[in-house]
KETOR-514471 format. One line per 8 residues: for each residue x, y, z of N, C-alpha, C. Coordinates in pm, 1 decimal. Atoms other than C-alpha are relative to their C-alpha. Layout:
X/Y/Z/X/Y/Z/X/Y/Z | ... .
//
This chain:
-40.5/-120.2/70.0/-3760.1/11408.3/3071.8/151.1/20.7/3.4 | -145.1/-14.1/-9.7/-3399.1/11395.2/3190.6/67.5/-80.9/-110.9 | -55.8/83.6/107.5/-3327.6/11110.8/2947.8/-15.6/70.6/-134.7 | 24.7/-70.6/125.4/-3485.7/11308.1/2662.8/93.2/119.9/-13.9 | -91.7/-113.9/4.9/-3276.1/11611.3/2754.7/141.1/-46.2/-33.6 | -131.0/55.7/33.6/-2964.4/11394.4/2739.6/12.2/-30.1/-148.2 | 1.0/27.5/144.2/-3059.8/11283.0/2388.5/12.4/131.3/-77.1 | -6.7/-130.9/66.5/-3118.5/11645.8/2285.2/141.1/58.6/7.7 .
-134.2/-55.9/-17.7/-2783.3/11754.3/2429.5/102.5/-72.1/-87.1 | -93.6/77.2/82.9/-2596.6/11472.8/2253.4/-17.6/34.6/-147.3 | 24.0/-34.5/140.2/-2762.7/11555.6/1922.5/58.0/137.6/-31.7 | -53.7/-134.6/21.2/-2672.0/11922.8/1958.9/152.9/-2.8/-2.8 | -146.2/10.2/-6.2/-2314.5/11830.5/2051.5/58.6/-53.8/-130.6 | -47.9/58.1/125.7/-2282.5/11631.2/1728.6/-52.7/74.3/-122.3 | 38.8/-86.6/110.2/-2429.1/11910.9/1518.0/-133.9/-30.0/-63.9 | 132.8/29.8/54.1/-2776.6/11767.7/1463.0/-94.3/108.6/49.2 .
77.1/-118.0/-38.5/-2993.3/12077.1/1457.0/-149.5/-15.8/-21.6 | 141.7/15.6/31.2/-3323.1/11953.2/1322.0/-51.3/-130.5/59.2 | 59.7/118.6/-60.2/-3512.0/11715.5/1548.0/-124.6/39.7/77.8 | 123.6/-20.8/-74.2/-3844.4/11678.4/1724.5/-12.8/-104.4/108.4 | 36.7/94.7/-105.0/-3952.6/11518.7/2048.9/-152.1/-11.9/-8.5 | 145.2/17.4/9.1/-4300.3/11367.4/2019.6/-51.2/-73.2/123.0 | 67.0/73.0/-107.3/-4543.3/11247.2/2284.7/-57.7/-125.7/-62.9 | 42.2/125.9/62.3/-4582.4/10882.4/2190.7/-114.5/-67.7/73.9 .
119.4/55.3/-62.2/-4864.0/10816.5/2434.3/19.3/-73.3/130.4 | -19.0/55.4/-133.4/-4707.1/10688.9/2753.2/10.8/-150.1/8.4 | -15.2/140.3/-36.9/-4769.9/10337.3/2876.0/-87.6/-96.6/-78.9 | 90.9/87.7/73.3/-5034.2/10201.4/2638.6/62.4/-33.0/-135.9 | -79.2/41.5/116.8/-4853.3/10001.7/2369.1/-66.8/30.3/-133.8 | 64.9/-24.7/129.4/-5115.8/10033.8/2093.9/-4.8/149.2/-32.0 | -2.4/-145.1/21.7/-5135.3/10411.8/2142.8/139.2/44.4/-42.5 | -138.8/-32.9/33.7/-4756.0/10436.9/2134.4/29.1/-38.1/-144.7 .
-25.0/46.4/136.7/-4737.1/10229.9/1815.8/-73.7/86.0/-102.0 | 80.1/-81.0/91.1/-5014.7/10428.8/1650.3/60.5/139.0/-19.8 | -57.4/-134.9/10.4/-4853.0/10764.6/1728.5/134.5/0.1/-72.6 | -129.3/7.1/69.5/-4506.5/10658.1/1614.0/-22.6/-24.1/-149.2 | 31.6/29.3/140.3/-4651.8/10512.8/1291.8/-52.6/124.4/-70.2 | 56.6/-121.6/59.1/-4852.2/10830.6/1227.3/108.9/104.0/-24.9 | -109.1/-96.8/17.5/-4543.0/11044.8/1279.6/87.7/-38.9/-119.0 | -87.2/45.7/109.0/-4329.0/10834.3/1046.7/-68.4/13.7/-136.0 .
75.3/-10.0/124.9/-4600.8/10830.6/780.5/-10.4/144.8/-46.5 | 15.4/-140.9/37.9/-4648.4/11207.4/790.6/133.6/74.5/-10.0 | -133.8/-59.8/9.9/-4272.5/11276.1/810.7/95.5/-100.0/-67.1 | -82.1/101.1/68.1/-4113.3/11049.8/545.8/148.6/36.6/-7.1 | -140.0/-43.1/2.3/-3791.7/11254.6/564.3/76.6/-43.5/125.7 | -63.0/42.9/-125.0/-3720.1/11107.4/911.5/113.8/-97.8/-29.1 | -116.0/87.8/19.2/-3375.1/10946.0/926.1/43.6/-68.2/129.0 | -41.2/52.8/-130.3/-3344.5/10869.8/1299.8/-118.4/5.7/95.1 .
104.3/-0.2/-102.3/-3588.7/10768.5/1571.4/51.4/-77.0/120.8 | -47.4/62.5/-123.2/-3517.6/10684.9/1932.3/-113.1/-4.7/100.5 | 98.0/14.4/-106.6/-3754.1/10547.3/2191.9/63.6/41.5/131.3 | -56.7/-49.4/-125.8/-3697.6/10729.6/2520.8/-29.6/-92.8/117.0 | 31.5/95.8/-105.7/-3834.2/10436.3/2720.0/-24.5/-137.4/-58.7 | 14.9/138.1/42.6/-3891.1/10064.8/2706.1/-119.6/-25.6/-89.8 | 120.4/25.0/80.4/-4245.3/10074.5/2567.0/15.7/59.7/-139.5 | -21.6/-61.9/132.4/-4156.9/10317.9/2287.4/98.5/-81.0/-82.9 .
-100.1/77.8/72.9/-3848.6/10119.0/2193.7/-57.7/-133.8/-44.1 | 62.1/129.0/30.4/-4047.2/9794.4/2206.2/-93.8/8.1/-120.5 | 96.3/-15.7/109.3/-4296.9/9932.8/1951.2/63.1/56.0/-128.0 | -62.9/-59.9/118.7/-4041.7/10078.1/1706.6/-6.6/-89.4/-123.0 | -2.2/87.6/116.9/-4010.1/9773.7/1480.3/-138.6/-8.7/-64.0 | 134.5/12.2/57.8/-4386.2/9731.0/1438.8/-45.4/132.5/-60.5 | 34.2/-131.0/56.2/-4426.7/10105.7/1382.6/71.4/23.9/-132.5 | -76.0/-14.6/124.7/-4152.7/10107.5/1119.7/-61.8/-84.4/-111.0 .
64.7/87.1/99.5/-4314.8/9812.5/941.8/-131.8/60.5/-46.8 | 130.8/-56.9/34.4/-4658.6/9976.4/956.9/13.8/125.2/-85.9 | -24.1/-120.5/79.9/-4510.5/10294.3/807.4/66.7/-32.4/-133.5 | -57.3/41.4/127.6/-4367.4/10090.9/518.5/151.3/9.6/-7.6 | -146.5/-9.7/-2.2/-4004.0/10116.5/627.6/62.2/-139.0/-1.5 | -75.7/125.1/5.8/-3752.2/9841.0/556.1/111.1/1.4/104.3 | -112.0/4.3/-94.2/-3478.1/9720.9/791.6/116.2/85.4/-50.9 | -114.2/-82.8/34.8/-3192.0/9970.9/794.5/-32.2/126.3/-77.3 .
36.8/-118.5/77.0/-3387.8/10238.1/608.9/20.8/128.6/80.1 | -34.4/-111.9/-85.6/-3347.8/10470.1/905.2/61.4/-52.4/128.5 | -63.1/39.7/-125.4/-3153.4/10463.7/1230.0/-105.9/-1.4/109.3 | 98.1/11.4/-107.6/-3366.9/10339.9/1519.0/63.3/-70.4/118.6 | -51.1/61.9/-121.7/-3289.8/10250.8/1876.8/-67.6/58.2/121.1 | 61.4/-51.9/-121.4/-3370.5/10321.4/2236.2/52.8/-66.3/124.6 | -35.0/51.7/-131.3/-3374.9/10172.9/2583.0/-79.1/-126.2/30.9 | 58.4/121.1/-55.5/-3447.5/9830.4/2730.8/27.7/-121.5/-87.8 .
-27.4/126.8/69.0/-3429.6/9466.2/2627.0/-126.8/-84.0/-8.6 | 127.1/70.8/14.6/-3795.0/9374.7/2572.4/5.3/-89.6/-124.1 | -4.1/94.9/112.6/-3869.9/9087.7/2330.3/-8.3/64.1/-138.8 | 11.5/-61.2/132.9/-3981.3/9306.9/2037.4/120.6/88.5/-31.5 | -122.2/-78.1/20.5/-3676.3/9529.8/2088.4/111.9/-91.2/-48.6 | -103.2/96.0/40.8/-3446.8/9228.3/2064.1/-26.6/-52.5/-140.8 | 34.9/44.0/136.1/-3635.3/9108.4/1754.6/33.0/109.4/-101.4 | -32.8/-112.0/88.0/-3597.2/9455.5/1601.7/149.0/10.3/-26.6 .
-145.6/1.4/16.7/-3223.0/9437.0/1661.4/43.3/-115.5/-89.7 | -38.2/119.6/76.1/-3197.7/9084.4/1519.2/-37.3/10.8/-147.3 | 47.0/-9.4/138.2/-3390.7/9175.2/1203.5/47.9/125.8/-72.2 | -55.9/-117.4/64.9/-3210.9/9503.9/1135.1/-85.6/124.8/3.8 | 82.7/-120.1/-12.6/-3493.4/9744.6/1218.2/58.5/97.3/101.9 | -63.6/-82.8/-101.5/-3304.0/9872.8/1523.3/150.7/-21.2/-6.6 | -145.9/13.0/2.5/-2932.7/9943.5/1546.9/59.3/-18.2/139.1 | -52.5/14.5/-135.8/-2892.1/9955.6/1926.3/-108.1/31.8/102.2 .
85.8/-31.9/-113.6/-3067.4/9964.2/2261.2/86.3/-3.6/125.5 | -73.9/-5.1/-126.2/-2940.5/10049.2/2607.7/-74.0/-86.2/101.7 | 59.0/84.5/-104.4/-3005.3/9777.8/2867.3/2.2/78.2/130.6 | 11.8/-84.6/-118.5/-3130.7/9953.4/3178.8/49.1/-65.8/128.9 | -53.5/68.8/-117.6/-3002.1/9690.2/3423.6/-86.7/23.4/124.2 | 92.4/-28.6/-109.2/-3313.0/9716.7/3646.2/36.2/-70.9/129.6 | -36.0/72.9/-121.7/-3197.5/9449.5/3889.1/111.4/72.9/74.4 | -110.2/-71.6/-64.4/-2872.8/9634.0/3954.1/-45.1/133.8/56.8 .
49.3/-127.5/-50.5/-3057.3/9963.4/3992.8/-68.0/-18.9/135.7 | 65.3/27.8/-127.9/-3264.6/9809.6/4271.8/97.1/-50.7/104.6 | -92.6/62.1/-94.5/-2996.1/9597.1/4435.8/105.3/98.8/49.3 | -108.5/-89.5/-38.7/-2718.5/9855.3/4431.5/-48.6/121.3/78.4 | 54.7/-110.6/-79.2/-2945.3/10128.5/4568.1/-9.3/-39.6/147.5 | 9.0/48.9/-138.1/-3010.6/9919.0/4881.2/139.7/-18.6/58.5 | -138.1/19.8/-43.9/-2642.2/9825.8/4905.0/65.3/134.4/35.0 | -56.1/-132.7/-25.2/-2544.1/10195.2/4883.5/-57.4/59.3/128.8 .
59.2/-50.3/-124.5/-2790.4/10284.9/5160.3/61.5/-69.4/121.0 | -63.2/76.0/-108.3/-2642.9/10008.9/5378.8/139.8/54.3/29.1 | -136.0/-51.1/-18.6/-2286.6/10131.3/5322.3/0.0/140.1/60.6 | 8.7/-135.1/-53.4/-2392.0/10486.8/5396.1/-38.8/-1.9/147.0 | 46.5/8.1/-139.0/-2574.7/10395.7/5716.7/108.0/-58.3/91.2 | -96.2/70.1/-85.5/-2307.7/10159.3/5850.6/136.6/68.3/5.7 | -137.0/-51.8/6.1/-1985.2/10329.6/5735.9/10.1/147.2/-41.4 | -3.9/-138.2/46.0/-2083.4/10675.0/5612.4/53.0/15.5/-141.7 .
-51.3/-2.6/137.3/-1973.0/10582.5/5259.8/-111.8/30.5/-98.8 | 94.7/-23.8/109.3/-2145.5/10706.6/4947.8/66.3/-44.6/-129.7 | -69.0/52.8/117.6/-2021.1/10479.6/4669.9/-62.2/48.3/-130.3 | 49.0/-26.1/134.1/-2050.3/10554.6/4303.0/-74.9/-124.1/-47.3 | 79.7/112.7/47.1/-2328.2/10335.2/4166.8/-13.5/12.3/-150.9 | 2.4/-2.0/145.9/-2275.9/10262.5/3799.1/-68.0/-126.9/-49.2 | 70.2/116.7/54.2/-2538.9/10032.1/3652.9/31.2/-17.1/-147.5 | -48.3/15.9/136.1/-2376.2/10085.6/3319.8/-101.4/38.9/-104.8 .
82.2/-25.8/116.4/-2510.3/10179.3/2986.9/30.3/-110.0/-99.6 | -35.8/113.5/84.3/-2481.5/9833.9/2837.3/-67.9/12.8/-135.9 | 51.6/-18.4/134.9/-2522.4/9880.8/2464.5/-25.4/-135.6/-64.5 | 37.1/123.6/69.0/-2710.2/9597.6/2297.4/-1.4/29.9/-149.2 | -6.4/-14.2/144.9/-2623.4/9571.2/1930.1/-43.7/-132.8/-62.8 | 49.1/123.6/61.8/-2745.6/9314.2/1675.8/86.6/-123.1/26.5 | -87.2/115.3/-22.0/-2441.3/9092.3/1734.5/-8.7/-56.4/142.3 | 12.9/46.2/-138.8/-2528.3/9060.6/2106.8/-140.3/-50.1/33.6 .
140.0/33.7/-25.8/-2899.4/8979.1/2070.0/-16.5/-140.1/56.4 | 18.4/137.7/-47.5/-2869.0/8601.2/2116.0/39.5/-14.8/146.3 | -43.9/7.1/-139.2/-2676.1/8640.3/2440.9/-101.1/69.0/92.5 | 93.5/-75.6/-83.2/-2916.9/8902.4/2578.5/-135.9/-67.7/4.1 | 129.4/68.4/4.6/-3223.9/8707.2/2466.6/-7.2/-107.9/107.6 | -4.1/103.4/-103.5/-3118.3/8423.9/2697.7/-8.9/59.6/139.9 | -1.7/-63.4/-131.9/-3077.2/8668.6/2987.4/-121.7/88.1/26.4 | 111.9/-91.7/-14.3/-3380.1/8889.6/2923.5/-107.1/-59.2/90.5 .
102.2/45.1/-93.9/-3633.9/8864.8/3202.5/55.1/-77.2/118.0 | -64.2/70.0/-111.2/-3383.0/8701.2/3437.9/86.3/99.1/76.8 | -93.4/-83.1/-75.7/-3158.1/8842.7/3708.6/131.9/4.9/-74.4 | -129.2/-14.9/66.7/-2845.2/8982.8/3548.7/65.7/127.6/42.5 .
//
């Protein structure tokens, strides 16, 4: 919910006043895809859609196709670097995705605890908001699913 609130705040800051947050169905990919497709079909005026998590973002391209949308017809993006997300970026269905850097989130959390215990330090842990755009897909595809 914090991520969704950040999206809402950014939209408000840039003057976007009309938007909806939908429950896409959680962790079950076919439910997520079905709900996103149903929303897009019943709201053809939609110009922007963002997956708030990896599963939603991963299902955006297939949902857009199922709703009869063409690449670039609306702005779409989200979070994570799952295979279908990278394909969506490469084919123009998605414009960007934020790589969550899961390895760093785990590794740096332990490192920060060590520094705090041993030296009393509380370092800033920045796992970055690495923006994956279509021009970076090939590089990320090689790294996806590996330590990075």
